[in-house]
C-alpha positions as a Markdown table, in Angstrom:
| # | Residue | x | y | z |
|---|---|---|---|---|
| 1 | Met | 18.0 | -0.2 | -41.8 |
| 2 | Ser | 18.8 | 1.0 | -38.3 |
| 3 | Ile | 17.9 | -0.6 | -35.0 |
| 4 | Glu | 16.8 | 2.0 | -32.6 |
| 5 | Phe | 17.2 | -0.1 | -29.5 |
| 6 | Asn | 20.1 | -1.8 | -27.8 |
| 7 | Arg | 20.9 | -3.7 | -24.7 |
| 8 | Arg | 21.0 | -0.7 | -22.4 |
| 9 | Gln | 18.1 | 1.3 | -23.9 |
| 10 | Phe | 14.8 | -0.6 | -24.3 |
| 11 | Ile | 12.4 | 1.7 | -26.0 |
| 12 | Tyr | 8.7 | 0.7 | -25.7 |
| 13 | Ile | 7.1 | 1.1 | -29.1 |
| 14 | Gly | 3.5 | 0.3 | -30.1 |
| 15 | Ala | 0.4 | 0.9 | -28.0 |
| 16 | Gly | -0.2 | -2.8 | -27.6 |
| 17 | Val | 3.1 | -3.5 | -25.8 |
| 18 | Ala | 2.5 | -4.2 | -22.1 |
| 19 | Ala | 5.1 | -3.4 | -19.5 |
| 20 | Val | 4.0 | -6.1 | -17.2 |
| 21 | Gly | 4.6 | -9.8 | -16.6 |
| 22 | Ala | 7.4 | -12.1 | -15.9 |
| 23 | Leu | 9.4 | -13.3 | -18.8 |
| 24 | Ser | 10.1 | -16.8 | -20.2 |
| 25 | Ala | 13.2 | -17.7 | -22.0 |
| 26 | Cys | 11.0 | -17.3 | -20.7 |
| 27 | Gly | 6.4 | -17.5 | -17.8 |
| 28 | Thr | 2.9 | -16.7 | -17.1 |
| 29 | Thr | 1.5 | -14.0 | -14.9 |
| 30 | Ala | -1.9 | -13.6 | -13.3 |
| 31 | Glu | -3.1 | -11.2 | -16.0 |
| 32 | Glu | -2.2 | -11.6 | -19.6 |
| 33 | Pro | -3.1 | -9.2 | -22.5 |
| 34 | Ala | -4.6 | -10.7 | -25.6 |
| 35 | Ala | -2.3 | -11.9 | -28.3 |
| 36 | Ser | -1.4 | -9.4 | -31.0 |
| 37 | Gly | -3.0 | -9.9 | -34.3 |
| 38 | Asp | -5.7 | -12.4 | -33.3 |
| 39 | Ala | -6.1 | -14.9 | -36.1 |
| 40 | Ser | -9.9 | -14.5 | -36.0 |
| 41 | Gly | -9.7 | -10.7 | -36.6 |
| 42 | Glu | -7.5 | -8.1 | -38.1 |
| 43 | Gly | -4.4 | -10.2 | -38.0 |
| 44 | Ser | -6.0 | -12.8 | -40.3 |
| 45 | Ala | -6.9 | -10.3 | -42.9 |
| 46 | Ala | -3.3 | -9.0 | -43.0 |
| 47 | Ala | -1.7 | -12.4 | -42.9 |
| 48 | Ala | -1.4 | -13.2 | -46.7 |
| 49 | Gly | 2.2 | -12.7 | -47.7 |
| 50 | Ala | 3.3 | -11.6 | -44.3 |
| 51 | Met | 6.2 | -12.6 | -42.1 |
| 52 | Val | 4.7 | -13.5 | -38.7 |
| 53 | Thr | 6.6 | -14.1 | -35.5 |
| 54 | Val | 5.0 | -16.6 | -33.2 |
| 55 | Pro | 6.3 | -16.6 | -29.6 |
| 56 | Lys | 6.1 | -19.3 | -26.9 |
| 57 | Leu | 3.3 | -17.2 | -25.4 |
| 58 | Thr | 2.2 | -13.6 | -25.1 |
| 59 | Gly | 1.7 | -11.3 | -22.2 |
| 60 | Ile | 5.0 | -11.6 | -20.4 |
| 61 | Ala | 7.9 | -9.2 | -20.4 |
| 62 | Trp | 10.3 | -11.4 | -22.4 |
| 63 | Phe | 7.9 | -11.8 | -25.3 |
| 64 | Asn | 6.7 | -8.3 | -25.1 |
| 65 | Arg | 10.3 | -7.4 | -25.8 |
| 66 | Met | 10.3 | -9.8 | -28.8 |
| 67 | Glu | 7.2 | -8.1 | -30.1 |
| 68 | Gln | 9.1 | -4.8 | -30.0 |
| 69 | Gly | 11.8 | -6.3 | -32.1 |
| 70 | Val | 9.3 | -7.3 | -34.7 |
| 71 | Gln | 7.7 | -3.9 | -34.7 |
| 72 | Gln | 11.1 | -2.2 | -35.1 |
| 73 | Tyr | 11.9 | -4.4 | -38.0 |
| 74 | Ala | 8.6 | -3.6 | -39.7 |
| 75 | Ser | 9.2 | 0.1 | -39.1 |
| 76 | Asp | 12.8 | 0.0 | -40.4 |
| 77 | Thr | 12.0 | -1.9 | -43.5 |
| 78 | Gly | 8.4 | -1.4 | -44.4 |
| 79 | Asp | 7.9 | -5.1 | -44.7 |
| 80 | Asn | 4.7 | -6.7 | -43.7 |
| 81 | Ala | 5.9 | -8.3 | -40.5 |
| 82 | Tyr | 4.0 | -8.7 | -37.3 |
| 83 | Tyr | 3.7 | -10.8 | -34.1 |
| 84 | Gln | 0.9 | -13.2 | -33.1 |
| 85 | Gly | 0.6 | -15.9 | -30.5 |
| 86 | Ser | -1.4 | -17.5 | -27.7 |
| 87 | Ser | -1.5 | -16.2 | -24.1 |
| 88 | Gln | -1.5 | -19.9 | -22.9 |
| 89 | Ala | 1.8 | -21.6 | -21.9 |
| 90 | Asp | 0.7 | -24.6 | -23.9 |
| 91 | Ala | 2.2 | -26.4 | -27.0 |
| 92 | Asn | -1.2 | -27.2 | -28.4 |
| 93 | Ala | -2.3 | -23.6 | -28.3 |
| 94 | Gln | 0.9 | -22.6 | -30.2 |
| 95 | Val | 0.3 | -25.3 | -32.8 |
| 96 | Lys | -3.3 | -23.9 | -33.3 |
| 97 | Val | -1.9 | -20.4 | -34.0 |
| 98 | Ile | 0.6 | -21.8 | -36.5 |
| 99 | Gln | -2.1 | -23.8 | -38.3 |
| 100 | Asp | -4.3 | -20.7 | -38.6 |
| 101 | Leu | -1.4 | -18.7 | -40.1 |
| 102 | Ile | -0.6 | -21.5 | -42.6 |
| 103 | Ala | -4.2 | -21.4 | -43.7 |
| 104 | Ser | -3.9 | -17.6 | -44.1 |
| 105 | Asn | -1.0 | -18.0 | -46.7 |
| 106 | Val | 1.7 | -16.2 | -44.8 |
| 107 | Ser | 5.1 | -16.1 | -46.5 |
| 108 | Ala | 7.3 | -16.8 | -43.4 |
| 109 | Leu | 6.8 | -18.1 | -39.9 |
| 110 | Leu | 9.3 | -17.0 | -37.3 |
| 111 | Val | 8.7 | -19.4 | -34.4 |
| 112 | Cys | 10.0 | -19.7 | -30.8 |
| 113 | Pro | 8.6 | -23.1 | -29.9 |
| 114 | Phe | 7.1 | -23.8 | -26.5 |
| 115 | Gln | 8.1 | -27.4 | -27.0 |
| 116 | Pro | 10.1 | -28.0 | -30.2 |
| 117 | Asp | 9.0 | -31.6 | -30.7 |
| 118 | Ala | 5.4 | -30.6 | -30.5 |
| 119 | Val | 5.6 | -28.2 | -33.5 |
| 120 | Glu | 7.7 | -30.4 | -35.8 |
| 121 | Gln | 4.7 | -31.7 | -37.7 |
| 122 | Val | 3.0 | -28.4 | -38.1 |
| 123 | Leu | 6.2 | -26.7 | -39.2 |
| 124 | Lys | 6.6 | -29.5 | -41.8 |
| 125 | Gln | 3.2 | -28.6 | -43.1 |
| 126 | Ala | 4.3 | -25.0 | -43.4 |
| 127 | Met | 7.5 | -25.9 | -45.3 |
| 128 | Asp | 5.5 | -28.2 | -47.6 |
| 129 | Ala | 3.2 | -25.3 | -48.3 |
| 130 | Gly | 6.3 | -23.2 | -49.4 |
| 131 | Ile | 6.4 | -21.1 | -46.3 |
| 132 | Val | 9.9 | -20.0 | -45.0 |
| 133 | Val | 10.4 | -21.2 | -41.4 |
| 134 | Ile | 12.9 | -19.7 | -39.1 |
| 135 | Thr | 13.0 | -20.7 | -35.4 |
| 136 | His | 14.6 | -19.4 | -32.2 |
| 137 | Glu | 15.5 | -21.4 | -29.1 |
| 138 | Ala | 15.2 | -24.6 | -31.0 |
| 139 | Pro | 18.7 | -25.6 | -32.3 |
| 140 | Asp | 17.7 | -29.3 | -32.8 |
| 141 | Ile | 14.6 | -28.6 | -34.8 |
| 142 | Gln | 14.2 | -30.6 | -37.9 |
| 143 | Asn | 11.5 | -28.8 | -39.8 |
| 144 | Ala | 12.9 | -25.3 | -40.2 |
| 145 | Asp | 15.1 | -23.6 | -42.8 |
| 146 | Tyr | 17.2 | -22.0 | -40.1 |
| 147 | Asp | 17.3 | -21.6 | -36.4 |
| 148 | Ile | 18.6 | -18.4 | -34.9 |
| 149 | Glu | 20.6 | -18.5 | -31.6 |
| 150 | Ala | 22.3 | -15.6 | -29.7 |
| 151 | Phe | 25.0 | -18.0 | -28.5 |
| 152 | Gln | 26.1 | -21.6 | -28.1 |
| 153 | Asn | 23.7 | -23.0 | -25.5 |
| 154 | Lys | 26.5 | -25.0 | -23.8 |
| 155 | Asp | 28.5 | -21.8 | -23.2 |
| 156 | Tyr | 25.4 | -20.0 | -21.8 |
| 157 | Gly | 24.8 | -22.8 | -19.3 |
| 158 | Ile | 28.4 | -23.0 | -18.2 |
| 159 | Asn | 28.5 | -19.3 | -17.6 |
| 160 | Leu | 25.4 | -19.6 | -15.4 |
| 161 | Met | 27.1 | -22.3 | -13.4 |
| 162 | Lys | 30.3 | -20.2 | -13.0 |
| 163 | Glu | 28.2 | -17.4 | -11.6 |
| 164 | Leu | 26.2 | -19.7 | -9.3 |
| 165 | Ala | 29.4 | -21.5 | -8.0 |
| 166 | Ser | 31.3 | -18.3 | -7.3 |
| 167 | Arg | 28.4 | -17.1 | -5.0 |
| 168 | Met | 28.1 | -20.5 | -3.3 |
| 169 | Asn | 31.8 | -20.6 | -2.6 |
| 170 | Glu | 32.0 | -23.6 | -4.8 |
| 171 | Thr | 30.3 | -25.8 | -2.2 |
| 172 | Gly | 26.9 | -27.1 | -1.2 |
| 173 | Glu | 23.6 | -28.5 | -2.7 |
| 174 | Tyr | 21.7 | -26.9 | -5.5 |
| 175 | Val | 18.6 | -27.6 | -7.6 |
| 176 | Gln | 17.9 | -26.8 | -11.3 |
| 177 | Met | 14.7 | -25.6 | -12.8 |
| 178 | Val | 13.4 | -25.7 | -16.4 |
| 179 | Gly | 10.2 | -24.4 | -17.9 |
| 180 | Ser | 9.7 | -27.8 | -19.6 |
| 181 | Leu | 11.7 | -31.0 | -19.7 |
| 182 | Ser | 11.1 | -30.9 | -23.5 |
| 183 | Ser | 12.6 | -27.4 | -23.8 |
| 184 | Thr | 15.7 | -27.9 | -26.0 |
| 185 | Thr | 17.4 | -24.7 | -24.7 |
| 186 | His | 16.6 | -25.1 | -21.1 |
| 187 | Met | 17.8 | -28.7 | -21.0 |
| 188 | Ala | 21.0 | -27.8 | -22.9 |
| 189 | Trp | 21.8 | -25.1 | -20.3 |
| 190 | Val | 21.2 | -27.3 | -17.2 |
| 191 | Asp | 23.0 | -30.3 | -18.8 |
| 192 | Ala | 26.1 | -28.2 | -19.6 |
| 193 | Ala | 26.0 | -26.5 | -16.2 |
| 194 | Glu | 25.9 | -29.7 | -14.3 |
| 195 | Glu | 28.6 | -31.3 | -16.4 |
| 196 | Tyr | 30.8 | -28.3 | -15.8 |
| 197 | Gln | 30.0 | -28.4 | -12.1 |
| 198 | Lys | 31.1 | -32.1 | -11.8 |
| 199 | Glu | 34.3 | -31.4 | -13.6 |
| 200 | Asn | 35.2 | -28.2 | -11.7 |
| 201 | Tyr | 33.3 | -27.9 | -8.5 |
| 202 | Pro | 33.5 | -31.3 | -6.8 |
| 203 | Asn | 32.1 | -29.9 | -3.5 |
| 204 | Met | 28.9 | -29.0 | -5.1 |
| 205 | Thr | 26.0 | -31.4 | -5.6 |
| 206 | Arg | 22.8 | -31.2 | -7.6 |
| 207 | Val | 20.0 | -32.7 | -5.5 |
| 208 | Gly | 16.7 | -34.0 | -6.7 |
| 209 | Asp | 15.4 | -34.2 | -10.3 |
| 210 | Arg | 15.2 | -31.2 | -12.6 |
| 211 | Ile | 12.2 | -29.2 | -11.5 |
| 212 | Glu | 9.7 | -28.4 | -14.2 |
| 213 | Thr | 7.8 | -25.1 | -13.8 |
| 214 | Ala | 5.7 | -24.8 | -16.9 |
| 215 | Asp | 7.1 | -21.2 | -17.4 |
| 216 | Asp | 4.9 | -20.1 | -14.5 |
| 217 | Ser | 6.3 | -18.0 | -11.6 |
| 218 | Gln | 3.6 | -19.4 | -9.2 |
| 219 | Gln | 4.6 | -22.9 | -9.9 |
| 220 | Ala | 8.3 | -22.0 | -9.4 |
| 221 | Tyr | 7.3 | -20.4 | -6.1 |
| 222 | Gln | 5.4 | -23.5 | -5.0 |
| 223 | Lys | 8.1 | -25.9 | -6.1 |
| 224 | Met | 10.8 | -23.9 | -4.4 |
| 225 | Gln | 8.8 | -24.2 | -1.1 |
| 226 | Glu | 8.7 | -28.0 | -1.7 |
| 227 | Ala | 12.5 | -28.0 | -2.4 |
| 228 | Leu | 13.2 | -26.0 | 0.9 |
| 229 | Ser | 11.3 | -28.7 | 2.8 |
| 230 | Ala | 12.9 | -31.6 | 1.0 |
| 231 | Phe | 16.5 | -30.2 | 1.0 |
| 232 | Pro | 17.0 | -28.3 | 4.3 |
| 233 | Asp | 20.7 | -27.7 | 3.4 |
| 234 | Leu | 19.9 | -26.2 | 0.0 |
| 235 | Ala | 22.4 | -23.5 | -1.0 |
| 236 | Gly | 21.7 | -22.7 | -4.6 |
| 237 | Val | 19.2 | -22.6 | -7.4 |
| 238 | Gln | 19.7 | -22.3 | -11.2 |
| 239 | Gly | 16.6 | -21.2 | -13.1 |
| 240 | Ser | 16.0 | -21.5 | -16.8 |
| 241 | Ala | 12.6 | -20.1 | -17.6 |
| 242 | Ser | 12.5 | -16.4 | -17.0 |
| 243 | Thr | 9.8 | -16.8 | -14.4 |
| 244 | Asp | 11.8 | -19.4 | -12.4 |
| 245 | Val | 13.9 | -17.0 | -10.4 |
| 246 | Val | 10.9 | -14.7 | -9.9 |
| 247 | Gly | 9.0 | -17.4 | -8.0 |
| 248 | Val | 12.1 | -18.8 | -6.4 |
| 249 | Gly | 13.1 | -15.3 | -5.2 |
| 250 | Gln | 9.7 | -14.8 | -3.6 |
| 251 | Ala | 9.9 | -18.1 | -1.7 |
| 252 | Val | 13.5 | -17.3 | -0.6 |
| 253 | Glu | 12.5 | -13.8 | 0.6 |
| 254 | Glu | 9.5 | -15.1 | 2.4 |
| 255 | Ala | 11.6 | -17.6 | 4.2 |
| 256 | Gly | 14.2 | -15.0 | 5.1 |
| 257 | Leu | 17.0 | -17.0 | 3.4 |
| 258 | Gln | 18.5 | -14.3 | 1.2 |
| 259 | Asp | 21.9 | -14.7 | 2.9 |
| 260 | Thr | 21.8 | -18.5 | 2.8 |
| 261 | Ile | 20.6 | -19.5 | -0.7 |
| 262 | Thr | 22.1 | -18.3 | -4.0 |
| 263 | Val | 19.7 | -17.8 | -6.9 |
| 264 | Cys | 20.9 | -17.3 | -10.4 |
| 265 | Gly | 19.0 | -17.8 | -13.7 |
| 266 | Thr | 17.6 | -16.3 | -16.9 |
| 267 | Ser | 15.1 | -13.4 | -16.4 |
| 268 | Thr | 14.6 | -9.7 | -17.0 |
| 269 | Pro | 15.7 | -6.7 | -14.9 |
| 270 | Lys | 12.2 | -5.3 | -14.8 |
| 271 | Asp | 10.7 | -8.4 | -13.3 |
| 272 | Thr | 13.4 | -9.0 | -10.8 |
| 273 | Lys | 14.7 | -5.6 | -9.7 |
| 274 | Asp | 13.0 | -5.7 | -6.2 |
| 275 | Leu | 14.2 | -9.2 | -5.6 |
| 276 | Leu | 17.7 | -8.3 | -6.8 |
| 277 | Asp | 17.7 | -5.3 | -4.4 |
| 278 | Ser | 16.6 | -7.5 | -1.5 |
| 279 | Gly | 19.2 | -10.2 | -2.2 |
| 280 | Ala | 16.6 | -12.9 | -2.8 |
| 281 | Ile | 18.0 | -13.1 | -6.4 |
| 282 | Asp | 21.7 | -12.8 | -6.8 |
| 283 | Leu | 22.2 | -12.6 | -10.6 |
| 284 | Ile | 20.1 | -12.8 | -13.8 |
| 285 | Gln | 21.4 | -13.6 | -17.2 |
| 286 | Phe | 19.7 | -12.9 | -20.5 |
| 287 | Trp | 19.9 | -12.0 | -24.1 |
| 288 | Asp | 17.8 | -9.5 | -26.0 |
| 289 | Pro | 14.8 | -11.4 | -27.6 |
| 290 | Gly | 13.9 | -8.2 | -29.6 |
| 291 | Gln | 17.3 | -8.5 | -31.4 |
| 292 | Ala | 16.7 | -12.2 | -31.9 |
| 293 | Ala | 13.3 | -11.5 | -33.5 |
| 294 | Tyr | 14.9 | -8.8 | -35.7 |
| 295 | Ala | 17.5 | -11.3 | -36.9 |
| 296 | Gln | 14.9 | -13.9 | -37.6 |
| 297 | Asn | 13.0 | -11.5 | -39.8 |
| 298 | Glu | 16.2 | -10.5 | -41.6 |
| 299 | Val | 17.1 | -14.1 | -42.4 |
| 300 | Ala | 13.6 | -14.9 | -43.6 |
| 301 | Lys | 13.6 | -11.8 | -45.9 |
| 302 | Ile | 16.9 | -12.9 | -47.4 |
| 303 | Met | 15.4 | -16.3 | -48.2 |
| 304 | Leu | 12.2 | -14.8 | -49.6 |
| 305 | Asp | 14.2 | -12.5 | -51.9 |
| 306 | Gly | 16.1 | -15.5 | -53.2 |
| 307 | Gly | 19.4 | -14.7 | -51.4 |
| 308 | Thr | 21.9 | -17.0 | -49.8 |
| 309 | Val | 22.2 | -17.3 | -46.0 |
| 310 | Asp | 25.9 | -17.9 | -45.3 |
| 311 | Glu | 28.6 | -16.5 | -42.9 |
| 312 | Ser | 29.4 | -13.6 | -45.3 |
| 313 | Ile | 26.1 | -11.9 | -44.5 |
| 314 | Lys | 26.0 | -9.1 | -41.9 |
| 315 | Leu | 22.7 | -8.7 | -40.1 |
| 316 | Asn | 21.6 | -5.4 | -38.6 |
| 317 | Ala | 20.4 | -6.9 | -35.4 |
| 318 | Glu | 22.8 | -6.1 | -32.6 |
| 319 | Gly | 24.8 | -9.2 | -31.7 |
| 320 | Tyr | 24.5 | -10.7 | -35.1 |
| 321 | Ala | 26.7 | -8.6 | -37.3 |
| 322 | Thr | 29.1 | -11.5 | -37.4 |
| 323 | Ile | 27.5 | -15.0 | -37.5 |
| 324 | Thr | 28.6 | -18.6 | -37.6 |
| 325 | Ile | 26.5 | -21.3 | -39.1 |
| 326 | Glu | 26.6 | -25.0 | -38.0 |
| 327 | Asp | 24.3 | -27.2 | -40.0 |
| 328 | Lys | 21.3 | -24.9 | -40.2 |
| 329 | Val | 21.8 | -23.1 | -36.8 |
| 330 | Val | 22.8 | -19.4 | -37.1 |
| 331 | Tyr | 24.8 | -18.3 | -34.1 |
| 332 | Gly | 25.3 | -14.7 | -33.0 |
| 333 | Glu | 28.3 | -13.4 | -31.1 |
| 334 | Asn | 27.8 | -15.0 | -27.7 |
| 335 | Ala | 26.6 | -11.7 | -26.3 |
| 336 | Trp | 24.6 | -12.5 | -23.2 |
| 337 | Ile | 24.2 | -10.0 | -20.4 |
| 338 | Asn | 24.8 | -10.5 | -16.6 |
| 339 | Val | 22.9 | -8.3 | -14.2 |
| 340 | Thr | 23.0 | -7.9 | -10.5 |
| 341 | Lys | 21.4 | -5.3 | -8.2 |
| 342 | Asp | 24.4 | -3.0 | -9.0 |
| 343 | Asn | 23.5 | -2.6 | -12.7 |
| 344 | Ala | 19.8 | -3.5 | -12.9 |
| 345 | Asp | 18.9 | 0.1 | -13.4 |
| 346 | Asp | 20.8 | 0.2 | -16.7 |
| 347 | Tyr | 18.2 | -2.0 | -18.4 |
| 348 | Asp | 14.6 | -0.8 | -18.8 |
| 349 | Phe | 13.2 | -4.2 | -19.8 |
């Protein structure tokens, strides 16, 4: 097997892959293409025995990239692997997709939960039916065989805080945004970041509660406007959902505060390039969801073939050649990517 894409060369494959949207790690946009492999149509007919990746939602850049990883895996291996999800940023909609796939007798479900606690019951149903379940962005999930993570979430959050603090001169007020207060990964990032801030940057202060954006850039924009009104001395924002910094950056630019407020968070270069260029966003941090999806499929295939998943295996997905396993969480090589306006053109994603 060979992977034909890497961090610096994001090749768009498949006619159904849209190059629009704002990601979510991940958010919704005004226009969203239909989910791949709709359960009521062609996808259902092909489902039996398949390995199916279910994203948080479809139609945004982050999960378009995840779909590319699934397509690349299928192309490299010839396995019956595809991608199917809902265009709604809604846990119940994701549960319905999973239920339909269970009824279609798939062999494996590779799920990136919108809200991990909301899918526990349906993933238990899948496992009880003999379906292999591999999750991503859900390290605390109970009902899965393994969860795949590109890094330790604590380390990712701490690195975001270091980047934010350095640009705030280690002083001033900041707010934190998450797609959902139930998002395991988002909460792990902001918790670790704030803890590190308190220990290392005593002149910085988080103000207000964590701001929930529902993975929606428009909500992030509106709530940033509210934060600007509530906290006139605001100096920094840490975003978690990929759409957070998109909405925040738009509000900052509109207010002419590019030189006053530092904005850092997870997102994609394609969705943030103009705002990076204007200074409304200072830094984005991300990992490659296509590689994560590829790794999920590889681990599922090992299990379906009766193999053992342990630290001796070497996955083909970039960033996962060497893995560590804690409980049932498979960690990659802590290979996140930091992007500013200076290197945004290096990433076509």
